[in-house]
C-alpha positions in Angstrom: 68.0 86.2 77.4 68.6 87.3 80.6 66.7 89.8 82.6 68.7 92.7 83.3 69.5 93.9 86.9 69.0 97.4 86.3 70.9 99.7 89.1 70.3 102.7 87.8 66.4 102.5 88.1 66.7 101.2 91.2 68.9 103.9 92.5 66.6 106.7 91.1 63.7 104.9 92.9 65.6 104.9 96.4 67.5 108.0 96.1 64.1 109.6 95.3 62.3 108.0 98.3 65.2 109.1 100.4 65.4 112.5 99.1 61.6 113.1 100.1 62.4 111.6 103.7 65.5 114.0 104.1 63.2 116.9 103.2 61.1 116.5 105.9 64.0 116.4 108.3 64.7 119.5 110.4 68.5 119.0 110.3 70.1 117.5 107.7 72.3 114.4 107.5 75.9 115.4 106.8 78.8 113.3 105.0 82.3 114.3 105.2 84.7 112.5 102.7 88.6 112.8 103.0 90.5 112.7 99.9 94.4 112.3 99.9 96.4 112.9 96.7 94.8 113.3 93.2 94.2 109.9 91.7 91.9 110.7 88.8 89.7 107.4 89.6 89.5 108.8 93.5 88.6 112.2 92.2 85.6 111.1 90.0 84.7 108.9 92.7 84.6 111.3 95.3 82.9 114.3 93.1 80.1 111.6 92.0 79.3 110.9 95.9 79.4 114.9 96.5 77.0 115.6 93.7 74.9 112.6 94.6 74.4 113.7 98.3 73.5 117.0 97.5 70.9 116.0 94.9 69.2 114.5 97.8 69.7 117.0 100.7 72.5 115.3 102.5 75.4 118.1 103.5 78.5 117.1 101.6 82.2 118.1 102.4 85.3 117.3 100.8 88.7 117.5 102.9 91.4 117.6 100.4 95.2 116.9 101.2 98.3 116.4 98.9 99.8 112.8 98.5 102.7 114.0 101.0 100.5 114.5 103.9 101.9 113.5 106.9 100.0 110.2 108.8 99.6 111.9 111.9 98.0 115.0 110.6 95.4 112.9 109.0 94.7 110.9 112.2 94.4 114.1 113.9 91.8 115.4 111.5 89.8 112.1 111.7 90.1 112.5 115.3 88.4 116.0 115.3 85.7 115.0 112.9 84.7 112.0 115.5 83.9 114.8 118.2 82.1 117.4 115.6 78.5 116.8 116.2 77.8 118.2 112.8 79.3 115.5 111.2 77.7 112.2 111.3 79.2 110.0 108.4 82.8 109.9 107.6 84.4 108.1 104.8 88.4 108.1 103.6 88.7 107.5 100.1 90.9 104.8 99.2 93.7 104.0 98.0 95.8 105.8 100.3 99.6 107.0 99.7 102.1 104.2 100.5 103.6 105.9 103.8 100.1 106.1 105.2 98.5 103.1 107.2 95.2 102.3 105.7 94.6 100.2 108.8 95.6 103.1 111.3 93.5 105.4 109.3 90.4 102.8 109.3 90.6 102.1 113.0 90.8 105.9 113.9 87.1 106.3 112.4 84.6 106.3 115.0 82.4 103.3 114.3 78.9 105.2 114.7 80.2 107.6 111.7 82.0 104.8 109.8 79.8 105.1 106.5 81.7 102.3 104.8 81.3 99.7 107.4 84.8 98.9 107.4 86.0 99.5 111.0 87.0 96.5 112.9 84.2 97.2 115.2 81.5 97.0 112.5 83.3 94.1 110.7 83.5 92.4 113.9 79.6 93.0 114.5 78.8 91.7 110.8 81.0 88.4 111.1 79.6 87.8 114.6 76.1 87.5 113.4 75.3 90.9 115.1 74.0 94.0 113.3 77.0 96.5 112.6 76.0 100.4 112.7 76.0 100.0 108.9 76.7 97.4 106.3 79.3 97.6 103.6 78.3 99.7 100.6 78.9 97.3 97.8 77.7 94.0 99.3 74.3 96.3 100.6 73.8 97.4 97.3 73.9 93.9 95.4 71.4 92.3 98.2 69.0 95.4 97.6 69.3 94.7 93.9 69.0 91.0 94.1 65.8 91.6 96.6 64.3 94.2 94.5 63.7 91.4 91.6 62.7 88.9 94.0 65.7 86.7 93.6 65.6 83.9 96.2 68.9 83.6 98.3 67.7 81.4 101.0 69.4 77.7 100.5 70.8 79.0 97.4 74.4 78.0 96.6 76.2 81.4 96.1 79.8 81.4 94.5 81.7 84.5 95.0 85.0 85.4 93.1 87.1 87.3 95.0 87.9 88.2 98.7 88.8 91.3 99.5 87.4 93.3 102.4 85.5 95.7 100.4 83.6 93.0 98.7 84.2 89.5 98.9 84.7 88.8 102.8 81.5 90.9 103.9 79.4 89.8 100.9 80.0 86.0 101.9 79.0 86.7 105.8 75.8 88.8 104.8 74.9 85.7 102.1 75.3 83.4 105.2 73.1 85.6 107.4 70.5 85.2 104.5 70.8 81.3 105.0 72.8 81.0 101.5 75.3 78.0 101.3 78.5 80.0 100.3 81.8 79.4 98.6 84.5 82.0 98.2 87.1 81.6 95.2 90.3 83.6 94.6 93.4 83.7 93.0 94.5 80.3 94.6 91.5 78.4 93.7 92.1 75.1 91.6 89.6 74.4 89.2 87.7 77.5 89.0 85.3 76.6 86.5 84.2 73.2 88.2 83.0 75.5 91.3 81.5 78.5 89.4 79.3 75.7 87.3 77.6 74.7 90.5 76.4 78.5 91.3 72.6 79.4 91.6 74.1 83.0 92.0 77.6 83.8 91.0 79.0 87.2 92.1 82.2 88.0 90.5 84.5 90.9 91.8 88.0 90.6 90.7 88.5 93.2 88.1 89.4 91.1 85.2 87.4 89.5 82.4 87.3 86.2 83.7 84.0 84.8 83.8 82.8 82.9 80.2 79.6 81.1 79.3 81.0 77.6 79.8 82.0 78.5 83.5 78.1 78.4 84.3 75.0 76.4 84.3 71.8 77.5 82.8 69.6 79.9 84.8 72.2 81.2 87.1 71.9 84.7 88.5 75.1 86.7 87.8 76.2 89.8 89.4 79.2 91.5 87.9 81.1 93.9 90.5 84.5 94.0 88.7 84.9 97.4 86.5 87.9 98.1 84.3 89.2 99.7 81.0 90.3 97.4 78.3 93.1 97.6 76.0 90.8 99.2 73.6 89.7 102.1 76.4 86.2 100.4 76.9 84.5 99.8 79.9 84.3 96.3 80.9 83.4 94.1 83.8 84.7 90.5 85.1 81.7 88.6 82.7 81.3 87.9 79.3 78.2 89.9 79.1 77.0 88.9 75.7 77.4 85.3 75.7 76.6 85.1 79.5 73.4 86.9 79.0 72.1 83.9 76.8 72.0 81.4 79.5 71.8 83.3 82.7 68.3 84.2 84.2 69.6 87.5 85.6 72.5 89.5 84.9 74.0 92.9 86.2 75.7 95.1 83.2 78.8 97.2 83.7 77.9 100.0 83.8 74.7 100.3 85.1 74.3 97.3 87.6 76.4 97.0 90.9 78.1 100.8 90.7 75.0 102.7 91.2 73.9 100.5 93.8 77.0 101.0 95.9 76.7 105.0 95.8 72.8 104.6 96.9 73.9 102.5 99.7 76.3 105.1 100.8 73.6 107.8 100.8 71.3 105.2 102.8 74.2 104.5 105.5 74.7 108.0 105.9 71.2 108.8 106.6 71.1 105.6 109.0 74.0 106.8 111.0 72.5 110.0 111.3 69.4 108.6 112.5 71.1 106.3 115.1 
């Protein structure tokens, strides 16, 4: 049976250290989250972020707007936050309503306050091999999890299923920066199983239950980023956990694997931006 990559346990360890560090600071880091609309999932995510931040001593503020908010009003608010010396980390919760340009909103955030690492400046730094102000939260959390369990990345074949700007693309570059050989698969990939069978480390970030035992080689490290509710209302990931865990060497559960590490990385990024 595979060893579980326990994100909950590592989250407690890292946040405990971070809380001690923040307690010694004269001024506290601050995180401002902008929430547009009342999407139930977004509300849960935002409240989790606020609660976690406050538990470790980060000043947290949520600015809410109705889904009908004018794009210019939102952009002007971000501009004001960029100028506010009491705000050192800004996060705009996605998705946004259709009449608001996600790109315009992200581009408006000062890269020095871009806690998600999504601005073109920080993305460009990452993909040019330079160090951005911060790294995107989910890929950063995955690397923290792999490092905690001393999983070798250098020289390994990493297969990533999913090419989003949030996980797939930055994850691929961060793995390349760690000297892995990387293959990125997506919805147009032919013969997916032929590729996943060659993976030393498989990272799946699709949001569908697609990774089966027969698609992997024995001893593979499996990181499941996907999370969704199935027809029965159960929380599931991309991976058939029960069967894949019989052949994998390490596997992250859903929930309790990558999710806790994403919010941990957000807290780390907030403190890093504050220090920089």
